[in-house]
C-alpha atoms as an extended CHARMM CRD file, in Angstrom:
* protein
*
        79  EXT
         1         1  MET       CA              9.2460000000       10.3040000000       -5.3990000000  PROA      1               0.0000000000
         2         2  SER       CA              9.3670000000       14.0930000000       -5.4870000000  PROA      2               0.0000000000
         3         3  ASP       CA              6.3950000000       14.2220000000       -7.8730000000  PROA      3               0.0000000000
         4         4  ILE       CA              4.0600000000       12.2340000000       -5.6000000000  PROA      4               0.0000000000
         5         5  LYS       CA              1.0580000000       14.0990000000       -4.1670000000  PROA      5               0.0000000000
         6         6  PHE       CA              0.8450000000       14.5580000000       -0.4020000000  PROA      6               0.0000000000
         7         7  GLU       CA             -2.3390000000       12.4970000000       -0.1590000000  PROA      7               0.0000000000
         8         8  ASP       CA             -0.8130000000        9.6420000000       -2.1670000000  PROA      8               0.0000000000
         9         9  ALA       CA              2.3580000000        9.7090000000       -0.0850000000  PROA      9               0.0000000000
        10        10  LEU       CA              0.3500000000        9.6510000000        3.1350000000  PROA      10              0.0000000000
        11        11  GLN       CA             -1.8020000000        6.7620000000        1.9160000000  PROA      11              0.0000000000
        12        12  ARG       CA              1.2790000000        4.7590000000        0.9150000000  PROA      12              0.0000000000
        13        13  LEU       CA              2.8820000000        5.5230000000        4.2670000000  PROA      13              0.0000000000
        14        14  GLU       CA             -0.2140000000        4.1630000000        6.0400000000  PROA      14              0.0000000000
        15        15  GLU       CA             -0.0180000000        0.9990000000        3.9170000000  PROA      15              0.0000000000
        16        16  ILE       CA              3.6300000000        0.5750000000        4.8680000000  PROA      16              0.0000000000
        17        17  VAL       CA              2.8750000000        0.9540000000        8.5570000000  PROA      17              0.0000000000
        18        18  ASP       CA              0.1120000000       -1.6420000000        8.2800000000  PROA      18              0.0000000000
        19        19  ARG       CA              2.4540000000       -4.0870000000        6.5280000000  PROA      19              0.0000000000
        20        20  LEU       CA              5.2190000000       -3.5930000000        9.0790000000  PROA      20              0.0000000000
        21        21  GLU       CA              2.8160000000       -3.9870000000       11.9880000000  PROA      21              0.0000000000
        22        22  THR       CA              1.7610000000       -7.4430000000       10.7940000000  PROA      22              0.0000000000
        23        23  GLY       CA              5.2830000000       -8.7240000000       11.3970000000  PROA      23              0.0000000000
        24        24  GLU       CA              4.9110000000      -11.1130000000        8.4610000000  PROA      24              0.0000000000
        25        25  LEU       CA              7.6070000000       -9.6240000000        6.2090000000  PROA      25              0.0000000000
        26        26  PRO       CA             11.0900000000      -11.1370000000        6.1210000000  PROA      26              0.0000000000
        27        27  LEU       CA             13.7630000000       -8.9100000000        7.6290000000  PROA      27              0.0000000000
        28        28  GLU       CA             15.2350000000       -7.7740000000        4.2960000000  PROA      28              0.0000000000
        29        29  ASP       CA             11.7880000000       -6.8520000000        2.9490000000  PROA      29              0.0000000000
        30        30  SER       CA             10.9570000000       -5.0810000000        6.2040000000  PROA      30              0.0000000000
        31        31  LEU       CA             14.0920000000       -2.9680000000        5.8800000000  PROA      31              0.0000000000
        32        32  LYS       CA             13.2770000000       -2.0060000000        2.2860000000  PROA      32              0.0000000000
        33        33  VAL       CA              9.7040000000       -1.0840000000        3.1810000000  PROA      33              0.0000000000
        34        34  PHE       CA             10.9220000000        0.8050000000        6.2450000000  PROA      34              0.0000000000
        35        35  GLU       CA             13.3700000000        2.8150000000        4.1140000000  PROA      35              0.0000000000
        36        36  GLU       CA             10.5510000000        3.6960000000        1.7200000000  PROA      36              0.0000000000
        37        37  GLY       CA              8.4380000000        4.7490000000        4.6950000000  PROA      37              0.0000000000
        38        38  VAL       CA             11.1640000000        7.0110000000        6.0570000000  PROA      38              0.0000000000
        39        39  ALA       CA             11.5090000000        8.6880000000        2.6530000000  PROA      39              0.0000000000
        40        40  LEU       CA              7.7410000000        9.1640000000        2.4350000000  PROA      40              0.0000000000
        41        41  ALA       CA              7.5570000000       10.5450000000        5.9680000000  PROA      41              0.0000000000
        42        42  ARG       CA             10.2650000000       13.0670000000        5.1350000000  PROA      42              0.0000000000
        43        43  ARG       CA              8.4320000000       14.0390000000        1.9410000000  PROA      43              0.0000000000
        44        44  CYS       CA              5.1510000000       14.4950000000        3.8340000000  PROA      44              0.0000000000
        45        45  SER       CA              6.9400000000       16.5960000000        6.4220000000  PROA      45              0.0000000000
        46        46  LYS       CA              8.4000000000       18.7610000000        3.6730000000  PROA      46              0.0000000000
        47        47  TYR       CA              4.9650000000       19.1910000000        2.0920000000  PROA      47              0.0000000000
        48        48  LEU       CA              3.5510000000       20.3120000000        5.4350000000  PROA      48              0.0000000000
        49        49  GLU       CA              6.4120000000       22.7270000000        6.0840000000  PROA      49              0.0000000000
        50        50  GLU       CA              5.9210000000       24.2660000000        2.6410000000  PROA      50              0.0000000000
        51        51  ALA       CA              2.1680000000       24.5300000000        3.1680000000  PROA      51              0.0000000000
        52        52  GLU       CA              2.6210000000       26.1630000000        6.5580000000  PROA      52              0.0000000000
        53        53  LYS       CA              4.9050000000       28.7880000000        5.0240000000  PROA      53              0.0000000000
        54        54  ARG       CA              2.2340000000       29.6270000000        2.4370000000  PROA      54              0.0000000000
        55        55  ILE       CA             -0.6690000000       29.9690000000        4.8430000000  PROA      55              0.0000000000
        56        56  GLU       CA             -1.5530000000       33.5670000000        5.5070000000  PROA      56              0.0000000000
        57        57  LEU       CA             -4.6040000000       35.1930000000        6.9780000000  PROA      57              0.0000000000
        58        58  LEU       CA             -6.1840000000       38.1650000000        5.2900000000  PROA      58              0.0000000000
        59        59  THR       CA             -7.2440000000       40.7400000000        7.8370000000  PROA      59              0.0000000000
        60        60  LYS       CA             -8.3940000000       44.3190000000        7.7550000000  PROA      60              0.0000000000
        61        61  ASP       CA             -6.3690000000       46.8820000000        9.6080000000  PROA      61              0.0000000000
        62        62  GLU       CA             -7.8640000000       49.8150000000       11.4850000000  PROA      62              0.0000000000
        63        63  GLY       CA             -8.1640000000       51.7980000000        8.2370000000  PROA      63              0.0000000000
        64        64  GLY       CA            -10.1290000000       49.0500000000        6.5060000000  PROA      64              0.0000000000
        65        65  LEU       CA             -7.2400000000       48.0400000000        4.2730000000  PROA      65              0.0000000000
        66        66  LEU       CA             -6.5420000000       44.3880000000        3.7100000000  PROA      66              0.0000000000
        67        67  ARG       CA             -3.1980000000       43.1490000000        4.9310000000  PROA      67              0.0000000000
        68        68  THR       CA             -1.6140000000       39.7670000000        5.3570000000  PROA      68              0.0000000000
        69        69  GLU       CA             -0.1120000000       38.3180000000        8.4570000000  PROA      69              0.0000000000
        70        70  PRO       CA              1.5310000000       34.9640000000        9.1030000000  PROA      70              0.0000000000
        71        71  PHE       CA             -0.7040000000       32.1370000000       10.2220000000  PROA      71              0.0000000000
        72        72  GLU       CA              0.1190000000       31.0470000000       13.7690000000  PROA      72              0.0000000000
        73        73  TRP       CA             -0.7220000000       27.6830000000       15.2880000000  PROA      73              0.0000000000
        74        74  ASP       CA             -1.9870000000       27.5680000000       18.8500000000  PROA      74              0.0000000000
        75        75  LYS       CA             -0.3940000000       25.2880000000       21.4460000000  PROA      75              0.0000000000
        76        76  ASP       CA             -2.6170000000       22.3730000000       20.3650000000  PROA      76              0.0000000000
        77        77  GLY       CA             -1.5510000000       22.6250000000       16.7220000000  PROA      77              0.0000000000
        78        78  GLN       CA             -4.8560000000       24.1630000000       15.7160000000  PROA      78              0.0000000000
        79        79  GLY       CA             -5.2390000000       27.1680000000       13.4500000000  PROA      79              0.0000000000
């Protein structure tokens, strides 16, 4: 599962949630699908953590030189 793209993992996770919400799966199948969903959720979280670490803003300092600084989220989770 480590080679799955973020978008594919997120789409599969949405499919799993939809299936579980129907309540039509037998218990054993529900548990298997739930376990897959947990693994996908963890993978998506890891992708997002890695992406957040890589985000940097290019800014000019007082001398006109470009510098990088860490990207900071505001209190609403917006950049």
